[in-house]
C-alpha positions in Angstrom: 4.1 -42.3 13.2 7.4 -40.6 12.5 7.2 -38.1 9.6 9.9 -36.6 7.4 8.9 -33.4 5.5 11.4 -32.5 2.7 11.9 -28.7 2.0 12.6 -25.4 3.7 9.9 -22.9 2.8 6.6 -21.6 4.2 4.8 -24.6 2.4 6.8 -27.0 4.5 6.1 -24.9 7.7 2.4 -25.3 6.9 2.7 -29.0 6.4 4.5 -29.2 9.8 1.9 -27.1 11.6 -1.0 -29.1 10.1 0.6 -32.5 10.8 1.5 -31.5 14.4 -2.3 -31.4 15.0 -2.7 -35.1 14.1 -3.5 -37.6 16.8 -1.5 -40.3 14.9 1.7 -38.2 14.7 4.7 -39.1 16.9 7.8 -37.2 15.7 8.2 -34.7 12.8 11.5 -34.1 11.1 12.2 -31.5 8.4 15.1 -31.5 5.9 16.4 -28.9 6.0 13.5 -26.8 7.5 13.7 -23.2 8.7 13.3 -21.2 12.0 9.6 -21.8 12.0 9.7 -25.5 11.5 12.3 -25.7 14.3 9.6 -24.6 16.8 7.4 -27.6 15.8 9.8 -30.3 14.7 13.5 -31.4 14.4 15.3 -29.7 11.6 17.9 -31.9 9.8 20.8 -30.3 8.0 20.3 -32.4 4.8 19.7 -31.0 1.3 16.4 -32.0 -0.4 18.4 -33.4 -3.3 21.0 -35.3 -1.2 19.2 -38.7 -1.6 21.8 -40.7 0.3 21.8 -38.2 3.1 18.0 -38.4 3.2 18.2 -42.2 3.3 20.5 -42.0 6.3 18.1 -39.8 8.3 15.1 -41.9 7.3 16.7 -45.0 8.7 18.2 -43.3 11.8 14.9 -41.7 12.8 12.7 -44.6 11.9 10.7 -42.5 9.4 7.5 -44.2 8.2 6.3 -41.6 5.7 8.1 -39.0 3.6 6.2 -35.9 2.3 8.0 -34.0 -0.4 7.4 -30.3 -0.6 9.4 -28.7 -3.4 9.5 -29.7 -7.1 13.3 -30.2 -7.7 13.7 -33.4 -5.6 10.6 -34.8 -7.3 11.9 -34.0 -10.7 15.3 -35.5 -9.8 13.6 -38.7 -8.8 13.3 -38.8 -5.0 10.1 -41.0 -5.0 11.6 -43.6 -7.3 14.8 -43.6 -5.2 12.9 -44.4 -2.0 10.6 -47.0 -3.6 13.4 -48.9 -5.3 15.9 -48.9 -2.4 15.7 -52.3 -0.6 16.2 -50.7 2.8 13.5 -48.1 2.3 10.9 -50.1 0.4 8.4 -50.0 3.4 8.6 -46.2 3.7 5.5 -44.4 2.4 6.1 -41.5 0.0 3.8 -38.6 -1.0 5.0 -37.3 -4.3 4.8 -38.5 -8.0 7.3 -40.7 -9.8 10.1 -39.2 -11.9 7.8 -39.6 -15.0 4.9 -38.0 -13.2 7.1 -35.1 -12.1 7.8 -34.3 -15.8 4.4 -32.6 -15.8 6.2 -29.7 -14.1 9.7 -30.6 -15.1 9.0 -30.1 -18.8 6.5 -27.6 -20.3 6.7 -29.6 -23.6 5.8 -32.9 -21.8 2.8 -31.3 -20.1 1.6 -29.7 -23.3 1.8 -33.0 -25.1 -0.1 -34.6 -22.2 -2.9 -32.0 -22.5 -3.0 -32.4 -26.2 -3.3 -36.2 -25.9 -6.1 -36.0 -23.3 -8.0 -33.1 -24.9 -7.5 -30.8 -21.9 -8.0 -27.1 -22.9 -4.9 -25.0 -23.0 -3.2 -22.4 -25.2 -1.8 -23.3 -28.7 2.0 -23.7 -28.7 5.2 -24.6 -30.5 8.4 -25.8 -28.9 11.9 -24.7 -30.1 15.6 -25.4 -29.1 19.0 -23.9 -30.1 19.0 -25.8 -33.4 15.6 -24.5 -34.4 16.1 -20.9 -33.2 15.6 -19.5 -36.7 12.2 -21.3 -37.0 11.3 -19.9 -33.5 12.2 -16.3 -34.7 10.0 -16.8 -37.8 7.2 -18.3 -35.7 7.2 -15.1 -33.5 7.1 -12.9 -36.6 4.0 -14.9 -37.8 2.1 -14.5 -34.5 0.4 -11.6 -32.8 1.6 -9.9 -29.6 1.7 -10.3 -26.7 4.3 -13.1 -27.0 4.5 -15.8 -24.3 7.9 -17.5 -23.9 8.3 -20.3 -21.3 11.5 -22.0 -20.3 10.8 -25.8 -20.7 12.3 -26.7 -17.3 11.7 -25.5 -13.7 12.7 -21.9 -13.0 11.2 -21.2 -9.5 8.2 -19.4 -11.0 10.3 -17.0 -13.0 10.8 -18.7 -16.3 7.8 -17.1 -18.1 8.2 -14.0 -20.1 5.2 -12.0 -21.6 6.5 -9.5 -24.1 4.6 -7.0 -26.3 7.4 -6.0 -28.7 8.4 -8.4 -31.5 12.1 -7.5 -31.5 12.3 -7.8 -27.7 10.6 -11.2 -27.9 13.0 -12.4 -30.5 16.0 -11.1 -28.5 14.7 -12.9 -25.4 14.2 -16.1 -27.3 17.8 -16.0 -28.3 18.9 -15.1 -24.7 17.1 -18.2 -23.5 18.2 -20.7 -26.2 21.8 -19.4 -26.9 22.8 -17.2 -23.9 21.5 -19.5 -21.1 19.2 -16.9 -19.5 17.5 -19.7 -17.5 20.4 -22.2 -17.6 19.5 -25.8 -18.5 15.8 -25.0 -17.9 15.8 -22.8 -21.0 17.5 -25.1 -23.5 14.0 -25.7 -24.8 11.4 -22.9 -25.0 7.7 -23.2 -25.5 6.1 -20.3 -27.3 2.5 -20.1 -26.4 -0.6 -18.3 -27.5 -1.6 -15.5 -25.1 -4.8 -16.1 -23.1 -6.5 -13.0 -21.7 -8.3 -13.6 -18.5 -8.0 -13.9 -14.7 -6.0 -16.7 -13.1 -6.6 -19.1 -10.2 -4.8 -22.1 -8.7 -6.6 -25.4 -8.4 -5.2 -28.2 -6.2 -5.9 -31.9 -6.4 -4.7 -34.8 -4.2 -4.6 -38.1 -5.9 -3.6 -41.7 -4.9 -3.4 -42.8 -8.6 -6.9 -44.2 -8.5 -9.2 -41.5 -7.1 -8.8 -37.9 -6.1 -9.9 -35.1 -3.8 -10.3 -31.6 -5.1 -8.9 -29.2 -2.5 -9.9 -25.6 -2.1 -8.8 -23.3 -4.9 -6.8 -20.1 -4.4 -5.9 -16.8 -6.2 -2.2 -15.9 -5.9 -0.3 -12.8 -6.8 3.0 -13.4 -8.6 4.4 -9.9 -9.5 6.5 -7.9 -7.1 4.7 -4.6 -7.8 1.3 -3.3 -6.9 -1.3 -3.5 -9.6 0.4 -6.7 -10.9 3.5 -4.9 -12.2 7.2 -5.6 -12.2 9.1 -8.9 -12.1 7.6 -12.3 -11.4 8.3 -13.7 -8.0 7.6 -17.0 -6.3 4.4 -15.4 -5.0 3.5 -12.3 -2.9 0.2 -13.5 -1.4 -2.9 -15.5 -1.9 -6.7 -15.7 -1.1 -9.0 -18.7 -0.8 -11.7 -19.4 -1.8 -11.7 -17.5 -5.1 -14.6 -15.0 -5.3 -15.1 -15.2 -9.1 -15.0 -19.1 -9.2 -18.7 -19.9 -8.6 -20.1 -23.5 -8.4 -20.8 -23.6 -12.1 -17.3 -22.6 -13.1 -15.7 -25.0 -10.6 -17.8 -27.8 -12.1 -16.4 -26.9 -15.5 -12.9 -27.2 -14.1 -13.7 -30.5 -12.6 -15.3 -31.9 -15.7 -13.0 -30.4 -18.4 -9.6 -30.4 -16.6 -9.3 -32.2 -13.3 -11.1 -35.5 -14.2 -9.4 -35.7 -17.7 -6.0 -35.1 -15.9 -6.5 -37.9 -13.4 -7.8 -40.2 -16.2 -4.9 -39.3 -18.4 -2.3 -40.2 -15.7 -4.0 -43.6 -15.4 -4.2 -44.1 -19.2 -0.6 -43.2 -19.6 0.3 -45.6 -16.7 2.1 -42.8 -14.8 2.6 -43.6 -11.1 1.3 -40.6 -9.4 0.5 -40.4 -5.7 0.6 -36.8 -4.5 -0.5 -33.2 -5.3 -1.4 -31.8 -8.7 -1.4 -28.0 -8.8 -3.2 -26.8 -11.9 -2.7 -23.2 -12.9 -6.0 -22.1 -14.6 -7.0 -19.0 -16.5 -10.7 -18.0 -16.9 -11.2 -16.7 -20.4 -14.8 -15.4 -20.7 -16.4 -18.2 -18.8 -14.2 -21.1 -19.8 -11.2 -22.6 -18.0 -7.8 -23.2 -19.7 -4.7 -24.8 -18.2 -1.7 -22.5 -18.0 0.6 -25.1 -16.3 0.9 -28.1 -14.1 2.9 -28.2 -10.9 3.5 -31.5 -9.1 3.4 -30.2 -5.6 1.4 -27.7 -3.5 1.8 -24.1 -4.3 3.6 -21.5 -2.2 1.9 -19.1 -1.1 -1.3 -21.0 -1.8 -0.6 -23.7 0.7 -0.8 -21.0 3.4 -4.5 -20.4 2.6 -5.6 -23.9 1.4 -4.4 -26.1 4.3 -5.8 -23.9 7.1 -9.3 -24.3 5.5 -9.0 -28.1 5.6 -10.6 -29.6 8.8 -9.4 -33.2 8.2 -6.4 -34.9 9.8 -3.8 -34.0 7.2 -1.5 -36.8 8.2 -4.3 -39.3 7.7 -4.9 -37.8 4.2 -1.2 -38.2 3.4 -1.1 -41.9 4.5 -4.3 -42.6 2.5 -2.6 -41.0 -0.6 0.5 -43.2 -0.3 -1.5 -46.4 0.4 -4.1 -45.8 -2.3 -7.0 -45.5 0.0 -8.0 -41.9 -0.5 -11.5 -42.8 -1.3 -12.4 -43.2 2.3 -11.6 -39.6 3.2 -14.6 -37.3 3.4 -13.1 -33.9 2.8 -14.3 -31.2 5.2 -13.7 -27.5 4.3 -14.1 -24.4 6.5 -16.4 -22.0 4.5 -14.6 -18.9 5.8 -12.0 -17.1 3.7 -8.2 -17.3 4.3 -5.7 -14.7 3.1 -1.9 -14.6 3.3 0.4 -11.7 2.8 4.0 -12.5 1.9 6.7 -10.4 3.5 9.9 -10.3 1.4 13.5 -8.9 1.6 14.1 -5.5 0.0 15.5 -6.0 -3.5 13.8 -9.4 -4.1 13.4 -11.0 -6.7 16.8 -9.4 -7.5 19.7 -9.2 -5.1 18.9 -8.8 -1.4 20.6 -9.0 2.0 20.5 -11.9 4.4 21.0 -12.2 8.1 18.8 -9.2 9.1 17.2 -9.6 12.5 13.4 -10.1 12.6 11.4 -8.6 15.5 7.8 -8.6 16.5 6.8 -12.1 15.3 3.9 -12.9 17.7 4.2 -16.3 19.5 0.4 -16.8 19.8 -1.4 -14.3 17.6 -5.2 -14.5 18.1 -5.8 -13.2 14.6 -3.0 -14.5 12.3 -0.8 -17.5 11.8 2.8 -16.7 10.8 4.5 -19.2 8.5 8.2 -18.8 8.1 10.1 -19.3 4.8 13.4 -17.5 4.3 14.4 -17.6 8.0 17.0 -19.2 10.2 18.1 -19.0 13.8 21.5 -17.3 14.3 23.0 -16.7 17.8 19.5 -17.3 19.3 17.8 -14.8 17.0 15.5 -15.3 14.0 17.1 -13.6 11.0 16.2 -13.4 7.3 17.7 -16.1 5.1 15.9 -15.7 1.7 13.9 -13.6 -0.6 10.5 -14.5 0.7 10.7 -14.3 4.5 7.3 -14.7 6.1 3.7 -15.5 5.2 1.0 -13.9 7.4 -2.2 -15.9 7.2 -5.6 -14.9 8.6 -9.1 -16.4 8.5 -12.4 -14.5 8.6 -15.8 -14.1 6.9 -14.9 -12.7 3.5 -11.4 -12.2 2.1 -11.4 -8.4 2.8 -11.7 -9.0 6.5 -9.1 -11.7 6.4 -6.7 -9.4 4.5 -7.3 -6.6 7.0 -6.3 -8.9 9.9 -3.1 -10.0 8.0 -2.1 -6.5 7.2 -2.5 -5.5 10.9 -0.2 -8.3 11.9 2.3 -7.5 9.2 2.7 -4.0 10.6 3.8 -5.4 13.9 6.6 -7.4 12.4 9.8 -5.6 11.4 13.2 -6.1 9.8 15.4 -3.8 7.7 14.1 -3.2 4.1 10.9 -5.3 4.6 8.5 -5.2 1.7 5.0 -6.5 1.0 2.2 -5.7 -1.5 -0.5 -3.6 0.0 -3.1 -4.2 -2.7 -3.8 -7.9 -2.6 -7.4 -8.6 -3.8 -7.4 -5.4 -5.9 -8.7 -7.3 -8.9 -11.5 -9.3 -7.1 
């Protein structure tokens, strides 16, 4: 079977690496891919949102299944485009419909979904430019810290947690009037603050049934001790030490099953991944957000623990036969350390040569993200550059192996967090 993976990050490199192991895989293509995917597949110079360009390469390369990695093409309607095109109607797609993708594309839509299906989440109100004054009053009437969320997608950076009322009011105006997050911030959800520890849960659904994949704990902030600006993710650990069987059952019963039931009740066409950001408050789970794809960097610790043929799982998802998959999980722990460009998530340089990436490391797997090949050399091409993943008995041993590998890889101004797992 010929496979097209859409995207260019470490998540897509993991998909590529995992599908390459499948006995039913023929050729893999990645659009646009990175220096890591180029070692396993054929990279295609097509943007994930260039649907006509993607159609051309699907037909040219006799693609039979498309697996969509990032959220933006899903939100823009790539699944509906493929399913409604007469020349592509026999191509399988893993990724929700445009309506399904609104679970991530609109915070307000997802909040209404949770409200409708009685899924535990923080109380909220939604405001736009026309109701700014009501939003300012609402902030005055609530207690700090204040949680402001851009309604649309903002690459993991559209959430502000502010302790000072005046600053919160100023930021609300920045978002609604001064376009701080562009179109994504034209509506803002103000949410009640939930105090607890977070984890990421992952579900694969074919629209009828679902598989609950391993959970993970990721680290969003750039600075050690969870300080500084939010990033796309600085590292992750799976399984989550504080999520015992009893707590995971609460998540399944109170959140995952009602979510899958809700999609069916609302007649939302959804065949793909559901990423559920959870916060544990005392001993109860609450939903922080939905994403409509696998997380990054969580994919780098979740997929290496899955023993099944990943391509078979993808085909069963698209064909609505997921019920026949018996999910097999490695009980060992996986950790990933994300190496980033100096200055990220602000301004940073590109084109810096990377040295020391091991070809066949016995202890770690290196997944590439912000990289490309230039004049035969692998160079930096983004904020998050590499994810170094290791597996061992217990997350501390896995982290130790990852950090040892990170030390061997070098480029100018490399940065990574040295304290992952500090809160576990």
